[in-house]
Residue, then its C-alpha position, 0 to 999 in steps of 0.5 A: m601543695d600535698k594534701f593532710d588528712t590523716l598523720t600518723g608518726v613520731a612526735a617530738p618535744l621541744p618545751i621551749i616557749n617563744i620559739d621565733t623564727d631565727m631559732i627555727i631557720p637562722k638569718q643565714y640561710l634566707k638567701t634562697i628562695k627554693r623550698t628544699g634543703l633548708g632541713t639540714a638548717l631546721f634549728s641549727e644554732m641548737r641541732y649543731n655544736e659550733d664544729g659542725s657536729d651534732n649537738p646529741d643533747f638536741v631533741l631532732n639528733k636523738p636516734a628516737y626522733k630523727g624521723a619526727s613528723v610531729l613537734v609539740t613545743g611551747e606558747n607562742f610558736g614562730c614569733g619574730s620576723s616573719r620570714e616563710h623560711a621557717p615553715w619550709a624548713l620545718l616542711d624539708f625535715g619532714i614537719r607535717c604538725v606542730i601543735a602549741t598553745s598559740f603561734a604568732d600570727i604570720f607564721y600560724n598563716n604561713c603554715f597552712k599556705n605551705g601544707i603544715l598543720p599547726i594545732k592549738v591546744s589548751p595547757e593542759i592537753l599540750e601537757k599531756l602532748m608533751d608527756d606522750a611525746s617524750r616517750g621516745s621511739n613510743s611516741t608515735l601521735t596519729v593526727d586526724l584532719v576530717t575528725q579533727t582528733i588527736k590520739g595518743p600512743d596510750g590511744g587516749e584521744v583529743s579534739f582540736e578546733i580549725d577554721p573551716f576554710r583552712k581545714h578545707c585548703l590542707l584537705n585538698g593540697l589548696d594554696d594560694i596559687g591552687l585556689t586561684m586555679e579551682k577559679a580558672p573556667k570563670i576566668d577564662v570565660y572572663e578573658s575571652k569576654a573582655a576580649e571580645n568587648r575591648p579588641w583594642a586593649 
């Protein structure tokens, strides 16, 4: 998993509440267990017309936001079914940070396990960041996980809270496997002793 410390990038505004995982990645794309290639299907029902062409009105199709790495959106983001393909699709598109007032619990947890930083902010802060994100190509935000701050294009800065353990994992690029591998020396010692004490096993 890639480390996350400081991210400076274009923030795309998506002022919709209750965006569920089927909107993020529709069910027909769940046949794969690969984490790559899903970016093209991200928000596909809003992003593409029936003939497969780009919907020019959808924010991520607008020239200023095609390279967005931050998504500023409404409350209860990621609700619905517990599909891990949702953060996979966001990450494959290039989204490393999602900012909202609230998230569905399973989606929120899945983000951390895939190197995406989900940030919860107050409605007042969200309104300010949504305004920042609405500036098109000037909608650059800097998200600093170390200092737990978000800096807007005008230099204004807001703080956010995050669980210390989850912060540690993101800063060090540790998913569940990485956390386990940190204990590899102790595991090896245990296995060696177990083999000596139970040679028949």
